[in-house]
C-alpha positions as CSV (number, residue, x, y, z in Angstrom):
1,M,73.1,-26.9,198.5
2,N,69.6,-28.2,197.8
3,F,68.3,-27.1,201.2
4,I,69.3,-23.6,200.1
5,V,68.0,-23.8,196.7
6,W,64.4,-25.2,197.7
7,P,63.3,-22.5,200.1
8,C,64.7,-19.7,197.8
9,T,62.8,-21.1,194.8
10,L,59.6,-21.6,196.7
11,L,59.8,-18.0,198.1
12,L,60.5,-16.6,194.6
13,A,57.4,-18.5,193.4
14,K,55.2,-17.4,196.1
15,V,56.1,-13.7,195.7
16,S,55.6,-13.6,192.0
17,S,52.3,-15.2,192.1
18,R,50.8,-12.7,194.8
19,P,48.2,-10.4,193.8
20,I,48.8,-6.5,193.7
21,V,47.4,-4.8,197.0
22,D,46.5,-1.4,197.0
23,I,47.2,0.3,200.3
24,R,45.8,3.9,199.5
25,P,42.8,5.0,201.5
26,T,39.5,4.3,200.0
27,I,36.0,5.6,200.5
28,S,33.6,3.5,202.4
29,N,30.4,2.7,200.4
30,A,28.5,2.7,203.5
31,T,29.4,5.8,205.4
32,G,31.1,7.7,202.6
33,S,34.3,8.2,205.1
34,L,37.8,7.4,204.2
35,T,39.2,4.0,205.4
36,D,42.7,2.9,205.6
37,R,41.9,-0.9,204.9
38,P,43.9,-2.3,202.1
39,H,42.1,-3.8,199.3
40,L,42.9,-5.8,196.1
41,S,43.6,-4.0,193.1
42,R,41.4,-4.6,190.0
43,K,44.4,-5.7,188.3
44,A,44.4,-8.8,190.7
45,D,41.3,-10.3,188.8
46,V,43.4,-10.5,185.8
47,I,46.5,-12.9,186.0
48,D,49.3,-11.3,183.8
49,G,52.5,-13.0,182.9
50,E,53.2,-16.8,183.0
51,P,50.3,-18.9,184.2
52,P,50.5,-20.4,187.7
53,L,50.4,-23.9,186.6
54,A,53.3,-23.3,184.1
55,R,55.5,-21.7,187.0
56,A,54.5,-24.6,189.2
57,V,55.7,-27.3,186.5
58,L,58.9,-25.3,186.2
59,I,59.6,-25.0,190.0
60,V,59.0,-28.7,190.4
61,T,61.3,-29.5,187.4
62,A,64.1,-27.4,188.8
63,I,63.8,-29.1,192.3
64,V,63.8,-32.4,191.1
65,S,66.4,-31.9,188.5
66,T,68.7,-29.9,190.8
67,S,68.3,-32.6,193.5
68,L,69.3,-35.4,191.0
69,M,72.2,-33.4,189.6
70,G,73.3,-32.7,193.2
71,G,73.2,-36.5,194.1
72,L,75.2,-37.4,190.9
73,L,77.8,-34.9,191.6
74,G,78.2,-35.9,195.1
75,Y,78.6,-39.6,194.1
76,R,81.2,-38.5,191.6
77,V,83.0,-36.4,194.2
78,K,83.0,-39.2,196.6
79,N,84.5,-41.8,194.2
80,L,87.1,-39.3,193.3
81,Y,88.1,-38.6,196.6
82,R,88.9,-42.2,197.2
83,H,91.2,-42.2,194.2
84,R,92.9,-38.7,194.7
85,Y,92.0,-35.6,192.3
86,K,95.3,-35.8,190.8
87,S,94.3,-38.7,188.9
88,L,91.3,-37.0,187.2
89,S,91.0,-37.8,183.5
90,L,89.6,-35.5,181.1
91,T,86.6,-37.5,180.6
92,Q,85.7,-37.4,184.3
93,I,86.1,-33.6,184.2
94,Y,83.7,-33.4,181.4
95,V,81.0,-35.2,183.5
96,L,81.7,-33.1,186.5
97,V,81.2,-30.0,184.4
98,L,78.1,-31.4,182.9
99,C,76.5,-31.6,186.3
100,L,77.5,-28.2,187.2
101,S,76.2,-26.8,184.0
102,A,72.9,-28.5,184.5
103,M,72.3,-27.3,188.0
104,A,73.3,-23.6,186.9
105,F,70.8,-23.9,184.0
106,Q,68.0,-25.2,186.3
107,T,68.7,-22.5,189.0
108,S,68.9,-19.8,186.5
109,S,65.6,-20.8,184.9
110,A,63.7,-20.8,188.2
111,V,65.1,-17.4,189.1
112,I,64.3,-15.7,185.8
113,V,60.6,-17.0,185.6
114,C,59.8,-16.6,189.3
115,G,62.0,-13.9,190.3
116,L,61.9,-11.5,187.1
117,G,58.3,-12.7,186.3
118,L,58.9,-12.4,182.6
119,A,56.6,-9.5,182.5
120,T,58.7,-7.4,180.2
121,R,60.4,-7.7,176.9
122,D,63.8,-7.7,178.3
123,S,63.0,-10.4,180.6
124,C,61.4,-12.5,177.9
125,K,64.5,-12.0,175.8
126,A,66.6,-12.9,178.5
127,A,64.7,-16.2,178.9
128,I,65.4,-17.4,175.3
129,L,69.1,-16.4,175.4
130,L,69.4,-18.1,178.8
131,C,67.9,-21.3,177.4
132,L,69.8,-21.4,174.1
133,T,73.2,-20.5,175.7
134,F,73.0,-23.2,178.5
135,Y,71.4,-25.7,176.2
136,S,74.0,-25.3,173.5
137,S,76.9,-25.3,175.9
138,N,75.7,-28.5,177.7
139,K,75.3,-30.2,174.4
140,L,78.8,-29.0,173.3
141,I,80.5,-30.4,176.7
142,M,78.8,-33.6,175.9
143,Y,80.0,-33.9,172.5
144,F,83.7,-33.1,173.7
145,F,83.2,-35.8,176.2
146,L,82.2,-38.3,173.5
147,V,85.2,-37.2,171.4
148,E,87.6,-37.6,174.2
149,R,86.1,-41.2,174.8
150,A,86.9,-42.1,171.3
151,H,90.4,-40.5,171.5
152,V,91.3,-42.5,174.6
153,L,90.2,-45.7,172.9
154,R,91.9,-44.8,169.4
155,A,95.2,-43.0,170.4
156,P,95.7,-43.1,174.1
157,Y,99.4,-42.5,173.8
158,K,99.3,-39.7,171.4
159,R,99.0,-36.0,172.1
160,R,95.4,-35.0,171.2
161,Y,96.5,-32.3,168.6
162,H,98.3,-34.9,166.9
163,D,95.3,-37.3,166.6
164,R,93.5,-36.2,163.4
165,L,90.2,-37.8,164.7
166,W,90.1,-35.7,167.8
167,L,91.2,-32.5,166.0
168,L,88.7,-32.7,163.2
169,S,86.0,-33.8,165.3
170,M,86.6,-31.0,168.0
171,I,86.8,-28.3,165.0
172,G,83.8,-29.6,163.2
173,I,81.7,-29.8,166.3
174,G,82.7,-26.5,167.7
175,T,82.3,-24.7,164.5
176,G,78.8,-26.2,163.3
177,L,77.2,-25.9,166.8
178,G,78.8,-22.7,167.5
179,A,77.6,-21.0,164.4
180,V,74.0,-22.2,165.0
181,S,74.0,-21.2,168.6
182,I,75.6,-17.7,167.7
183,A,72.8,-17.3,164.9
184,G,70.1,-18.3,167.2
185,C,71.3,-15.5,169.7
186,M,71.4,-12.9,167.1
187,S,67.8,-13.5,166.0
188,P,65.8,-15.0,168.9
189,V,62.1,-15.2,168.8
190,F,60.2,-13.8,171.7
191,S,57.1,-12.0,172.4
192,L,54.6,-10.8,175.1
193,S,50.9,-11.4,174.5
194,P,48.8,-8.0,174.4
195,L,46.1,-9.9,176.2
196,D,47.6,-11.5,179.3
197,A,51.3,-10.5,179.0
198,T,52.4,-14.0,178.7
199,C,56.1,-14.5,177.4
200,R,56.6,-16.9,174.4
201,I,59.7,-17.8,173.0
202,G,61.3,-20.1,170.5
203,L,63.7,-20.4,167.4
204,K,63.1,-19.6,163.8
205,R,63.0,-22.8,161.7
206,Y,66.3,-22.1,159.8
207,I,68.0,-22.2,163.4
208,S,66.0,-25.1,165.0
209,V,66.3,-27.5,162.0
210,P,70.1,-27.4,161.7
211,L,70.3,-27.6,165.4
212,L,68.3,-30.8,165.4
213,S,70.1,-32.2,162.6
214,L,73.5,-31.6,164.1
215,D,72.5,-33.1,167.3
216,V,71.2,-36.3,165.8
217,L,74.3,-36.7,163.3
218,I,76.9,-35.9,165.8
219,N,75.5,-38.4,168.2
220,I,75.2,-41.1,165.7
221,Y,78.6,-40.5,164.3
222,L,80.5,-40.5,167.6
223,T,78.6,-43.6,168.8
224,L,79.6,-45.3,165.5
225,V,83.3,-44.1,165.9
226,F,83.5,-45.7,169.2
227,I,81.9,-49.1,167.9
228,Y,84.2,-49.1,165.0
229,L,87.2,-48.6,167.3
230,M,85.9,-51.6,169.6
231,S,85.5,-53.8,166.5
232,P,89.0,-55.5,166.7
233,L,87.7,-57.0,170.0
234,V,84.8,-58.9,168.4
235,E,85.8,-59.3,164.6
236,S,86.7,-63.0,164.8
237,P,84.5,-65.2,162.7
238,S,83.9,-67.6,165.5
239,L,81.6,-65.0,166.9
240,L,79.0,-65.4,164.3
241,R,76.9,-67.8,166.5
242,G,75.5,-67.6,169.9
243,V,76.4,-63.8,170.5
244,S,74.3,-60.8,171.2
245,F,72.8,-58.2,168.8
246,T,75.8,-55.6,169.7
247,T,78.5,-58.1,169.0
248,R,77.0,-58.8,165.7
249,F,76.4,-55.0,164.9
250,T,80.0,-54.2,165.9
251,H,81.2,-57.1,163.8
252,W,79.2,-55.9,160.9
253,I,80.6,-52.1,161.5
254,G,84.1,-53.7,161.3
255,D,83.5,-55.8,158.3
256,L,81.9,-53.0,156.4
257,S,84.7,-50.6,157.1
258,G,87.4,-53.3,156.1
259,R,88.8,-53.7,159.4
260,S,88.3,-57.4,159.5
261,K,90.8,-58.0,156.8
262,G,93.5,-56.5,159.2
263,K,95.7,-58.7,161.4
264,G,95.1,-56.8,164.6
265,S,92.1,-58.5,166.1
266,V,91.8,-60.1,169.4
267,D,89.4,-63.0,170.0
268,L,88.2,-62.5,173.3
269,H,85.6,-65.3,173.2
270,R,88.6,-67.8,172.9
271,S,90.8,-66.3,175.4
272,N,88.8,-64.6,178.1
273,Q,85.1,-65.1,178.2
274,Q,84.5,-62.9,181.2
275,M,86.1,-60.0,179.4
276,A,84.2,-60.7,176.3
277,Q,81.0,-60.4,178.2
278,K,82.2,-56.8,179.7
279,V,83.1,-55.9,176.2
280,D,79.6,-56.9,175.0
281,N,77.9,-55.0,177.9
282,L,79.9,-51.7,177.1
283,L,78.8,-51.9,173.5
284,W,75.1,-52.7,174.6
285,K,75.1,-49.6,176.8
286,T,76.9,-47.4,174.2
287,L,74.2,-48.2,171.7
288,V,71.3,-47.7,174.3
289,G,72.7,-44.6,175.6
290,C,72.7,-43.1,172.2
291,V,69.0,-43.8,171.5
292,L,68.2,-42.5,175.0
293,V,69.8,-39.2,174.2
294,I,68.6,-38.7,170.9
295,L,64.8,-39.5,171.5
296,P,63.9,-36.7,174.0
297,T,66.3,-34.3,172.2
298,T,64.6,-35.0,168.8
299,A,61.0,-34.5,170.4
300,N,62.1,-31.2,172.1
301,L,63.6,-29.7,169.1
302,T,60.9,-30.8,166.8
303,A,58.4,-29.0,169.0
304,I,60.3,-25.8,169.1
305,C,60.8,-26.2,165.2
306,V,56.8,-26.5,164.8
307,L,55.8,-24.0,167.4
308,Q,58.3,-21.1,166.2
309,G,58.1,-18.9,169.2
310,K,54.5,-19.8,170.4
311,E,55.7,-21.9,173.3
312,W,55.3,-20.5,176.8
313,A,58.7,-19.6,178.3
314,S,58.4,-21.5,181.5
315,V,57.3,-24.6,179.6
316,C,60.2,-24.2,177.2
317,L,62.7,-23.8,179.9
318,A,61.2,-26.7,181.9
319,V,61.4,-29.1,178.8
320,C,64.9,-27.9,177.9
321,A,66.1,-28.6,181.6
322,L,64.6,-32.1,181.5
323,D,66.3,-32.8,178.3
324,I,69.7,-31.8,179.5
325,T,69.1,-33.6,183.0
326,W,68.3,-36.7,181.2
327,A,71.3,-36.5,178.9
328,V,73.6,-36.0,181.8
329,S,72.0,-38.8,183.6
330,V,72.7,-41.1,180.7
331,V,76.3,-40.0,180.4
332,H,76.7,-40.8,184.3
333,W,75.2,-44.1,183.5
334,L,77.8,-44.8,180.9
335,T,80.7,-43.8,183.0
336,L,79.9,-45.7,186.2
337,P,83.2,-46.8,188.0
338,G,83.0,-50.4,186.5
339,D,82.5,-49.1,182.9
340,E,85.2,-46.9,183.2
341,E,87.4,-49.9,184.2
342,N,86.2,-51.7,181.3
343,E,86.9,-48.9,178.8
344,K,90.6,-48.8,180.1
345,T,91.0,-52.5,179.8
346,S,89.5,-52.4,176.2
347,T,91.8,-49.6,175.3
348,K,94.7,-51.7,176.3
349,L,93.5,-54.6,174.3
350,V,92.8,-52.3,171.3
351,A,96.3,-50.9,171.6
352,G,97.8,-54.5,171.9
353,A,95.9,-55.6,168.7
354,A,97.1,-52.3,166.9
355,S,100.7,-53.5,167.5
356,T,100.2,-56.6,165.4
357,G,98.8,-54.8,162.5
358,P,98.0,-51.6,160.8
359,I,94.7,-50.9,162.6
360,L,95.6,-47.8,164.5
361,E,98.0,-44.9,164.0
362,G,101.1,-44.7,166.1
363,H,101.1,-43.9,169.9
364,A,104.4,-42.4,170.3
365,L,104.4,-38.8,172.1
């Protein structure tokens, strides 16, 4: 698909950056007679709309991001083909939808900037609505993926609407992020400069601040929930020496929440050193992934909060596309085939530990 997107995107950039040519007959200064030679209009001396450099940045970002997402999607499809599509889990579907959503956002951004040109108020408004809609949708899908991941570890044999953690998390995330996104779409910030007709977009502070707060809090909350559910695998007192920071942190979370007093623990460091190392790597990747997603998102939304509608539309779209591409890449890294197998094994161990003590709720359908 990239061999189709690249030429189309470059063609749109070329067409939108061409100066206006006036083909009407003109009077020659030398002879005073009419001539049919076209000449550049005076408007060509003034560059209206998005600056060429900003458009170039967006085009390069769209090409690179779309290529990366296409590669990740192809890798996923290739692995799924080997294991048959009927065995698709909901977490795998979420990852596929994330890749497709990111590619749609990148392509739409290139089309609206280089195709429409952002020379009118309607196209400028469409840019901010496009950015907010795709950005919020992508974040919502990513949060649903994290909730599903926690549900699979916590109650793999329960229906989702019987799992209170899954139900409350889905309602809370959907309501909170949905309300902020709808409010942003109802009162978008956009303007055309009276000097050069440059489109500038953004969000009001009462929208960007809650959006930033929700993003950070939800990421931290779901990461801590996952670590909390993994704590039965590392909460033995024998793990206090010679272990990594992630294992100590997980043990501390379990001890802080009172789970260390339960009977449902599994001492992997005594029974299976290899599996203990895999669990430790999974916890480490979870913590690192949380940080990698939060940092660029915080920087992006902080800039939007500070600028308050003064950011070039093409730059805003490019930065949001990079933010989404980075988040999807981190999710892909967290769900590589080897890590998915480790999560499945950890789920079985946690479920086995739950059968010996009151750690998890029942797993019957």
